[in-house]
N, C-alpha and C positions, 0 to 999 in steps of 0.2 A: 451222894443224891440220895440213896434209901432211905428212910423214915425222915422227908423232912419234914418241919414245923408247917403250919400253916403260913406264917407271915416268911418263912426262907424261901418256900411254893409260890407265892405270889410275887414277891420282889424279885425271884427269878425271872420269873415270867414275863412281867413288866419289862425286863430290861433284855429278853430275847435268849435268854440262858438257858441252859439244858435243865430238866425238873423231873421228877422222878414218875410224875404225870401230871397233866396240865390241872390249873386249879379247878373246882367246877362248883356251881351255886345256883340254886333255882330261889324264887320268891315270889309268894303272893302274898295278898290284904288279908286283914285280921279284921273283917267287917264285925263293928259293936264291941269288940276289943281294943279299939284303936283309938279311944276318946280318951284315957287317962292314960297317963306316964306307967302306973303301976301295970295295968292290966296289958298296953302294948308291948311293957318290958317281960311279962310273964310269957306273953304269946311268944316273943320271939325267941326267948331261951328254951320254950318247949318246941318249936320247931328248929331249932340249931340240937338240941338234943340227940332230936329224932331221925336227921340228917346229916349232920356234921358237917355243913358246907364249910368250904374252904374260905367263903367271903361271907359277912351277913350284909344284904344289901336291906337296908333297914327299911321299913313298911309303915310309916304313919300314913294317916288318910290321905286320898289326892288332893284333897281341897284342904289342908291345914293351913296353908300359906294365905289362904283368903278370910278364916272365919274371923280374925280380929279386926278384917274391915267391914265385917257387917254380913258376910255370906253366911246363908244357913240352910244345912243339908238334913237328911236323914237315909238311914239304909232301906232301901226297899226290896231288896232279894237278888240281885244282880250277882251272877254267876262269877263277874268280873271282881267283886268284891268292894267296888265303888260304890258312893252313896249319890242319891239323886238329889240336885239343887231344887231348894225350895223358894229361897229369895236369891236375889243378885242385888249388889249393892249399885252396881252401874247397868243403867240402862239409855241413858242418854249422855251426849257427850259432855253435857253440864255437869251430871255426875262426877266427871273425875276430878274434879273440885275438893271432892271429899276425902279423895285419896292422897293423907298425909301421911309423915313418917310415924313408924309406930315403935313401942317399946319391944323387945322379944322375951323380956323377961318375965311377962305375964301370958294370959291366955292362953291359946293355943300353942303358940310358938314355946310358950315355958314347958308346956306339956311334952311337945316331941322330943324338946331337948333333954328334959329330966328322963325322957325314956331310954333315950341312947346312951346318958351316963348311968342309969342303972343294970341297963346290959351290958355295958363295957364292964363294969364294976366286979360284975357277978363272974363274967368270964376272965377275971383278971388282964384281961388287954391281949389276949392268947389269938383272938380271930380278928381278922380286919373289920373293922363295922364302917360301911359307910352311909353318912346322914343322907336322905333325899333333901334336892337344893332345887326348887324349880326355877328356870330362868322367868327375869322379870316380864317380858311379854307373854309367857306363857301362864303366870300369875294374872296379870291383865286380860288373857283370854278367858280364866274361868272366872273371873271377878264381873265378867260383861256377858257371859255366854257368845264369845264371840264377835261382839259389836264393837270391841277395838278395832278390830279391821278396816270397818268402815270410819270409825272418827277418827282413826291416823291420817287417812283421806282429805277429811274433812276439815279436821282441826286439828292439825299435827301438834302445834306447841302445846296444847291441854295435854293432849296424851304424852309426850314428853316429859312434861311436869309431873305426871303423876308416875310414871316408867322412873323418874327420878326418885322419889319417894320410895316408890318399891324396893329399886335397887340398894337404897338404903337401909331399908327393914332385910332385904335379903343378905348383904353383905355383914349385918351386925348377926343375923340368925348364922351365918357360916362361920364366922369368927367366934362366937360363942357355943355353937356345939363342938366345934374342934377344941376348945380351950377345956371344955366341962365331959370329953369322954367320947367321942366319933372320931376313928382315925383317919379318917377321910369322907368326900364327900360323892355321891350320883347326883351330878348334875343334868338336869333332863330339860330339853326345850321340845316343846311339842309343836313348832310354828316354823320350823327350817326346812321347810316342804315347798315346792314351788304349787302343789295343789293349794295353797294358803295365800301365798304372797311370792310376789317377784324378789328375787337376790338381792337388788339394790335396797328393794323396802327392807329386806330382813336386815341389812348392814346397818342401815339407818336406825330402825326401830327394835331390833333385837341383839346383832353382835356387839353393837358398842356398850349396850348395857350388861350383856353377857359376860364380857372380858373386864368389866368393874368388877362384876360378882367374883370370877375366877382371880383375879387378884388377890381377893381377901380370903381366899383357901391357901396361904403360902404354908402352914402348917401341916396340911393334909401330906400324908406319907402315901395316899391313892388317890387320886381324883378321876372317875369314870363319867367320861361324857355319853349322855345318852339321847339320839337322834332320833325324836319318834317321827313316825307318819311312812309313807312311802315318798317316792321320788324327791329323796332329801337331797339337800345341799351337802353332800360328804366332803367335796374338796375344799368348799369354802370354812368348813368347821374343823378339819382335820388339822389345820393349823392350832388349835387355840391350845393353851398351855395346861394338858392334860395326859396321864399317863395310859388311857386306855380310851377305846371307843367303843359303844354298845350301839345296836340297831337290830330292824328286822332283818336282818340279814337273808333269812328264809322267803322274804315277802317282796324284799327289792333290793335295787343292785345295791353296792357291789356285794359279790360273794363275801363271807368271813376271810378267804384266803388273800383275796384281793384286797379289801379292805386294809388287811393287816399291809401288806407290800405297799399300798399307794402311800398308807398313813405314816408307816416306821413305827407304829403303836401298838401296843396289843390291842388284840381284836377280840370282842368278846360278844359270843353267841352260840350259835350250831344248832338250836333247839327252837322250834315253832312253837311260837308261844300259845295259840292258839290249838292246834292239830294235838298237842300233848295231853290234851283233857279227853282225846277219844281214842290216840293210840293204845296200842297193846302195850305192855311192858317191853316186848322186846321189838317193835316197832321204833319206840322210844329210845331203847339201848341202841340200836343200831343206826338211828339218826347222828346218837351221840359220835359213835366210832368213826361214822364218817366225816364227822366235824372235825375230830382228831386226825385223821388220815389225810383230809384236806388241806389240813395246814401244817403236818408234819409235828404238830405236838409243842409247836414252839412259836412264842410270841401269841400265845391263846391262852383264852382260859374257856370254858365251855357253861354257857348258860342261856338263857330263853331271848329271845329278840325284846322284851319286856315282860309285864308283869304275866304269870299264869294264872289260868280262872282256880277259883276254888275247889270247883269240882273235879280237880286233876285226883287222880287214886294215887295213895301214897306210894302202893307197889310201884308203880310207873316211875314216880320221883325218884325214889331207890334205884330204880333200875339204871337210870341216867346217870347218878352218881355212880352207882359200882362200875357201869360200861366204863367210863373217864377212867376210874381207880384202876381199871385192870388192863386196860390200852397200854 
């Protein structure tokens, strides 16, 4: 058990087996360096060299899946590292007619696929690399500034047609990035919360398309589901065919330990993704040790509930990783 490789450690944690220490990884955006394959790969490699994460959660721009449908954005200095949208392709229900299947071997999709390939090539496949894949309904939310929630009630068939097109492209993105270098996927849904919609509505407009994308991830060695937001539909999504689940466990139920028990999947979290930016290194390390203790260090990976701010001090990030490895 001592001296496990990253893959040995991760695969043991996913299976609920004994590890030398739980896998640990943190991630944030690389604003303005995430617009081309080469710059994103270089930023990712520098991050990995500095912190030696057990897993690389790949960090393309959060709107990458919308750019090839006409969305435009710019970075305006957000501490989250995210970009501000300057044009939404969908403002009316009729606009969904323009959302048709696209090729992923060109445009921003190609840049993101190539960035993961370049990164994995430099690392020789030694580090699990999870490409970020957004759920189709999440992409629809981003394309429309959330207006899809009104449109799916008023003109559901039109929204379904657009979601089918988005799903086709997302499946192609998933298959292609796995073929060309990513070893797994980070599948993110930002809509599976009762703050946005009912459970039956999510089943109709969210889950049915989620499952189609996940079915395209058969080559994934490590699929992590990220359920974004509070008041999440955890019980409904824990049946998804994934290896692990990540959510804002420091902000919304269930706790990390309870989530692992209820889902019988590896739980990923333990670090408050907002507070870490202002914590002292000692407090952040204590939070990491608390997460390990609460779960017994099994069937768990320590990481943030979501992306951490770009203002998080390097000493704090290093303290979290060191605390887990010394646990």
